[in-house]
C-alpha positions as a Markdown table, in Angstrom:
| # | Residue | x | y | z |
|---|---|---|---|---|
| 1 | Met | 105.0 | 75.8 | 139.6 |
| 2 | Lys | 105.2 | 76.3 | 135.8 |
| 3 | Thr | 106.5 | 73.6 | 133.5 |
| 4 | Ile | 109.2 | 74.5 | 131.1 |
| 5 | Asp | 106.8 | 74.5 | 128.2 |
| 6 | Glu | 104.5 | 77.0 | 130.0 |
| 7 | Tyr | 107.5 | 79.2 | 130.8 |
| 8 | Tyr | 108.7 | 79.3 | 127.2 |
| 9 | Met | 105.2 | 80.0 | 126.0 |
| 10 | Asp | 104.9 | 83.0 | 128.3 |
| 11 | Gln | 108.3 | 84.2 | 127.1 |
| 12 | Ile | 107.3 | 83.8 | 123.4 |
| 13 | Ala | 104.1 | 85.7 | 124.1 |
| 14 | Leu | 106.1 | 88.5 | 125.8 |
| 15 | Leu | 108.5 | 88.6 | 122.8 |
| 16 | Ile | 105.6 | 88.8 | 120.3 |
| 17 | Ile | 103.9 | 91.6 | 122.3 |
| 18 | Thr | 107.2 | 93.5 | 122.7 |
| 19 | Asp | 107.8 | 93.1 | 118.9 |
| 20 | Ile | 104.4 | 94.5 | 118.1 |
| 21 | Leu | 104.8 | 97.4 | 120.5 |
| 22 | Ile | 108.2 | 98.2 | 119.0 |
| 23 | Lys | 106.8 | 98.2 | 115.5 |
| 24 | Ile | 103.9 | 100.4 | 116.5 |
| 25 | Gly | 106.4 | 102.8 | 118.1 |
| 26 | Ile | 108.5 | 102.8 | 114.9 |
| 27 | Leu | 105.4 | 103.6 | 112.8 |
| 28 | Ile | 104.4 | 106.5 | 115.1 |
| 29 | Leu | 108.0 | 107.9 | 115.1 |
| 30 | Gly | 108.2 | 107.5 | 111.3 |
| 31 | Ser | 104.9 | 109.3 | 110.7 |
| 32 | Tyr | 106.0 | 112.0 | 113.2 |
| 33 | Ile | 109.2 | 112.6 | 111.2 |
| 34 | Val | 107.4 | 112.6 | 107.8 |
| 35 | Leu | 104.8 | 115.0 | 109.1 |
| 36 | Asn | 107.5 | 117.4 | 110.4 |
| 37 | Ile | 109.3 | 117.2 | 107.1 |
| 38 | Leu | 106.1 | 118.0 | 105.2 |
| 39 | Arg | 105.4 | 120.9 | 107.7 |
| 40 | Leu | 108.9 | 122.3 | 107.1 |
| 41 | Leu | 108.5 | 122.1 | 103.3 |
| 42 | Ala | 105.2 | 123.9 | 103.6 |
| 43 | Met | 106.8 | 126.6 | 105.7 |
| 44 | Lys | 109.6 | 126.9 | 103.2 |
| 45 | Lys | 107.2 | 127.3 | 100.3 |
| 46 | Arg | 105.2 | 129.9 | 102.2 |
| 47 | Asp | 108.4 | 131.8 | 103.1 |
| 48 | Asp | 109.5 | 131.6 | 99.5 |
| 49 | Glu | 106.2 | 133.1 | 98.3 |
| 50 | Tyr | 106.5 | 135.8 | 101.0 |
| 51 | Met | 110.0 | 136.7 | 100.0 |
| 52 | Lys | 109.0 | 136.8 | 96.3 |
| 53 | Gly | 106.3 | 139.3 | 97.2 |
| 54 | Ile | 108.9 | 141.4 | 99.1 |
| 55 | Arg | 111.3 | 141.2 | 96.1 |
| 56 | Asp | 108.5 | 142.3 | 93.8 |
| 57 | Glu | 107.7 | 145.3 | 96.0 |
| 58 | Leu | 111.4 | 146.3 | 96.2 |
| 59 | Asp | 111.7 | 146.0 | 92.5 |
| 60 | Lys | 108.8 | 148.4 | 92.1 |
| 61 | Ile | 110.3 | 150.9 | 94.5 |
| 62 | Arg | 113.7 | 150.6 | 92.8 |
| 63 | Asn | 112.1 | 151.3 | 89.4 |
| 64 | Glu | 110.2 | 154.3 | 90.7 |
| 65 | Leu | 113.4 | 155.7 | 92.2 |
| 66 | Glu | 115.3 | 155.1 | 89.0 |
| 67 | Lys | 112.6 | 156.9 | 87.1 |
| 68 | Ser | 112.6 | 159.8 | 89.6 |
| 69 | Asn | 116.4 | 160.1 | 89.3 |
| 70 | Lys | 116.2 | 160.3 | 85.5 |
| 71 | Asp | 113.8 | 163.2 | 85.8 |
């Protein structure tokens, strides 16, 4: 049979372990969220560059059509 001191020491040890595991979980979740935000920003930048390229091509085509309509 455990004494009261041994019981409380076991409970304190479990609380410390639980606290450490919760902090590790929060760190993992936080880093996952940050990495996803960075991934989304990178995708947005890539899409913006892709759309700029499409706009440039459309501007070239529009200019050529305007030139051909003038002739």
